[in-house]
N, C-alpha and C positions, 0 to 999 in steps of 0.2 A: 735618335731615341736616347734620352737621358736616363741613366740608371738612378733609381731611388735608393736611399741609404739602407732600406730594409731588404732589398732584393738579393744582395750577396748571401745573407744568412738564410733567407727563404730557400734560395737555390741549394745551399749546402744541406739544409735539413731534408729537402725532398730527395736529393741525390743520396743522402745517407739511408733514407728509408728504402729507396729503390735498390741501392747496392746490397743492403742487408737481405731484402727479399730475394734478389737474384742469387746471392750467395747461398741462401738457405736451399734454394732449388738445385743449384749447381753442385753444392757440397754433397748432396745425396748420391750423386752418381759419377762425378767427373774423375775422381781419383781411381775409380774401379774400371774405367774404360779400357785400359790395356789388358786387364785380366778378362773382362767381358768379351772383348774382341777375340781373345785366345779361346775362350769357351765356345765362341761361334765358329771356330774352325781355323783361325789364322795362326800361322807360324810367327816366331819373333820377327823375322825380316818383313813379313806381311803386315804385322802390327805397325812397324815403323812406316811402311808405305801408307797404311790407312790414316795414320796421324799426320803424315807429311803432305798429303794432297791438299787439305784445307789450308795448311800453312803456306804451301806454295802459291795458292791463289791469293791469299792475303799479302804475300810478299809482292805480288804483281800489282795489287790495287791500292795499297796503302798510300803511296805517294801521289798517284793521280787523284784519289779521293781527297787527300789533304790539300792539294792544289785547288780543287773545286771549293772545298770548305772555306779556304781563306778568302773567297770572293762572295760567299753567301752567308746567310744566317745559319747557325749551327744546329738549332733544335730539330728542325724537320729531318735533317740528315741523321741525327742521333737516333731518332725514334725508329728509323728503318732497321737499325741494328737490334733493338729490342724485339721487333716483330720477326725478323729473320731467325733469331735465336730460339724463339718460341716454336716456330714451325720446324726448325731443325731437331729439337728434342722430341717433338711428336714423331718425326720421321725415324729417329733412332728407336723409339718405343715400339714401332710396328715392324721393325726389321726381323727377319727370320734366320739370316746367316750373316757372316762378316761382310760379304759383298753388298748385300742390300742395306747393311748398316752404314756403309761409307757415305751415301748421299746425305743422310740426315746429319752424320757427324761433320761432313764437309760444310754443309750449310750452317751448322752451329758454330763451327770454327770461323767461317767467313763473316759471321755476324759481328765478329770482333773488329771489323773495319771501323766501327763507330768509336772505338776507344781513344784514338788520337783526337777525334772531334770533340769528345767529352772533355779531354784535357784542355783543348783550345777554348771550349765553351766556358770552362771554369776560369781560365785565364782572362777571358773577356768579361766575366761577370763577378770575379772575386772581389773587386773593389780593394779595400785596404788589407785584405787577408793575404799574408805572404804565401806564395805557392808552395814553399818548403813545409808549410804547416797544413795547407789545404789538401795537398795530394796525399801525404801520409795519413791524414785524418780519414779521407775517403777510402784509402787502402785498408786502414784498420777497421773501418766500418764493414767493408766487404769481408775482411777476415773474421770479424765478429760473427757475421752470419754463417761462416763456415766452421766455427769452432766445434759445435756439437753435431752438425748434420753429417759430416763424413762418417763418424762413428755410428750414428743412427742409420745412415745409408748402408753401411757394411752389414749391420745387424738385420735390417729389412731385406737386403739382397740375399742374405743367407736363408731367410725363411720364405720370402715372397718371390724372389727372382728380380733381376734388375729391370725387367720390362715394366712391372707395376710401379717401381720406384721412379722410372722416367715419366710416367703419367702424373705421378704426384708432383714431380718437379715442374711439369708444364703448368700446373695450377698456380704454383708460387711465381713462376715467370709472368703469368698473366697479371698478378697483383703488382709485380715490379713495373710492368709496362704502364699500368694505370698511374702509378706514382710519377713516372717519367713524363707522361702526358701533361701533368699539372705543373711542370717546371716553367719558370718565367721565360718568355721569349727573349733571346739575346738581340742586341742592337745590330743593325746592318754595319758592315765594315766601313771605316772612315775612307773618304776619297783620298786622303793623304797616305793611306796604306797601299794604294795601287802603285806598282813599280814596273819598270821595264822587265822583260823576261830575264835579261842578263843580270840585272840588279837583284831580282827576286831569288834566283838560284844561288847567287853569291852570298846571300844573307842567311843561308842554311849552313850550320856547322858540320860539314861532311866528315872532317877528321874524327870528331867525337862520335859520330854515328858509326864509323868503321871500327873504332875502339870498342864501342858497345857490342857490335856484331861479334867480335872476338871473345868478349867477356861472356855474352849470352850463350854462344855456341859451346864453349868449353864447359860451362856449368850444365847445359842441357844434355850433354853427352852422359853425365852422371845422373841426371834427374828423370829422363824420359821413360826409362824402363825400371826405375827404382821400385815401384810396386811389385813387379815380377821378380826382381832380385830378392826383395824382402820375403816374398812368398816361397820361392823355390829354394833359395840358399839359407834363409833364416828360419823357414818353417812356420811363418806367421799366417794366420787365417785372414779371411776377408774382414772379419770384425776388427782384427788388429790393424789391418790396413786403413780402415776408416778412422780408427783411433789415432793412428800416426798422422793422417791428413789433418785431423782436428788439432793436433799438437803443432803442426806447421802453421795453421791459422793463428793459434795462440802466440806463437813466436812472432808473427807479423804484427799482432796487436801490441805486444810488449816492446818489440825492438823498433818498429817503424817510427813512432813519434820521437824517440830518443835519437835515432840516426838522422831524422829530418832536422831536428834542432841543431845537430852537429854540423850539418851542411849549410844551414842558414847563414848567409853573410860571409862565407869562407871562399877564398880564391880556389882552393883545391877541393875536390869532391870526397872528403874524408869519410863522411857518413856512408856515401855510396860504396866506396871501396871496402869499408868495414863490413857492409852487408855481405859482400861476396867472400870476404875473409872468414866470416863465420860459417859460410857454406863450405869453404875449403876444409875447415876444421871438422865439420860434420861428415864430409866424405871420408876423412882420415879415420875418425873413430868408428864409423860404420864398418870399415874393413877389419877392425881389430876386435869389435865387440858386438857382432851382428846378432848373436843369440841371447844377449843379455838385455832384458827389458829396460832397466834404468839407462843403459848406454844408448839404446835406440830412442828412448824418450828424449834424452838430451840432444841427440843429433837432429831429431825432427824439429825441436824448438829452434835450434840454430839455423836450420834450413829455412825457417820462416823469415829470417833476415833477408834472404835472396828475394823473396816475393815483395817485401817492403822496399828493397832496392830498386825495383822496376819503377815505382812511383818517383823515387829520387832521381832516377835517370831522366824521367820526363820533366821534372822541375828544373833540372840542370840545363837541359837542352833548350828550354824556353828562355832561360837567362842568357844563353849563348847566342840565340837566334835574333835576327833583325825583326823590327816591327813589321807586321803584315805577312810574316811567314810562319806564324805560330802553329797553325794546323798542320802545315807541311813538315815543319821541324819535329813536331810531336809524332807525326806519321813516320818520320825517319827512325825514331826509337822503336816503334811497333813493327816497322819493316825489319829492323835488325832482330827484334825478338822473334818474329815469325820466320824469317830466313834461318835463324839459329835452330829452330825446331826442324825446319825442312832439311837442314844439313845434318843435324845431330841425330834425328830419329833413325834414319837408315844406318848411320855409322854405329849408333848404339846397338841396333838390332844385330848388325854383323859382329860387333865385338862380343855381345852377349852370347851369341851362338857359339863363339869360340871358347869363351870362359865368362861366367856371370860376373866375376869381379873386374873384368877388363874396363868396362865403362867408368867405374869409379877411379880406377888407377889412371886412366888417360886424363880424366877431368882434374884429378889431383896434381898431375904433372904440369898441365898447361895453364891452369888458372892463375898462378902467380905471374906468368908472362902477360896474360891478358889484363890483369889488374895494373901492372906497370904501364902498359899502353894507355889505359884509361886515365891514370894519374897524370900522364903527360898531356893528353888531348883535352881533358876536362877543365883546364885552368881558365878562370875568368880574368879578363883585363879590367882596368879601372872603369871603363864605360859599362861593361857588363855588371860590375859589382853594384852599380847604382840600382837600388831596388825600385824599379818602375813597374807599377801595376797598370792594368788597363784602366782602372779607376783614375789614376794620375793622368794618363794620356787624355782621357775623356774630359777631365777637369781643366785642361790647359797645358798639357805637356807636349802638344803638337810641335812646339818650336824647338824641342830638343834635338 
């Protein structure tokens, strides 16, 4: 199947629409989940367990799903994620306590299995569009959808309750799914991409994946119960929490494209590391100015850099990976992200129970070490620095 010149931009436009609609729905409730689970009767350690179950399942399935996706067309596998997420949010909406909330939350989180497939799909369909531009653009589009809705969701939850907000989100998820259905079908994998099992697994950049696991875990220790910390120690309301989430999305929009351009064509992942450096600064200033609104606003914008950094991690690993392992290599990034939450959520819950500032302190101490490891593992060699898109391979790059 030969790609037409218009397909990359049509794909990008439809994904932007779908991402914005999904973010509009998710932004209404996701930042409030830790607080809502607590209202449903869970303790801080139980909140960590509730969040960790879905992430644990994702950790187990990302790589197998990526392995399958490298051998099949991506679009049908992607659509399953949209449908699972829609069912999951409906399950959360009908829950009556934190135990019955877990199945819907788990299904919603597990629907994220499609994220590495989406990245591989974009890589397969992007044509001449550099991944370091395409991925931050999609990340910024998702963030754009989440700029106003967290603040709106906090305000609505204050008056309506989160259950009604979840039903509203389900309607937006349905529209997002319709946009995804209209995406162009990706071509079947090239026969030249098939490798022996040993060659396949050797083509995946495992050291970079391990470095990302360290980076993601240390930052998640500070992030996973941040809404609870802001509410209990800072005295901020649900409406404030929604506003803070909106500011994080704004930070992603402002910082993502800049950091992506900085990474484009560079041997070292300087933009990626800068994203987490900004997060480290945010953790520091939250500890010293938690009750001052201008300080918290600045910290939330800086934290948006971390969420932009996830897309840069995906772009970098696709540059490091061998041809024919794109979905699995992208799945390695998401496995690291999911495992990071699985490890960090219970740890953050334990630390928070001892002292609410401990998660931020631990994250602040360990992040510089994790960033140094990522700097070492994320270097491109000359072969990797050749910007080869799937478009180039389809047009005659098979001899490389």
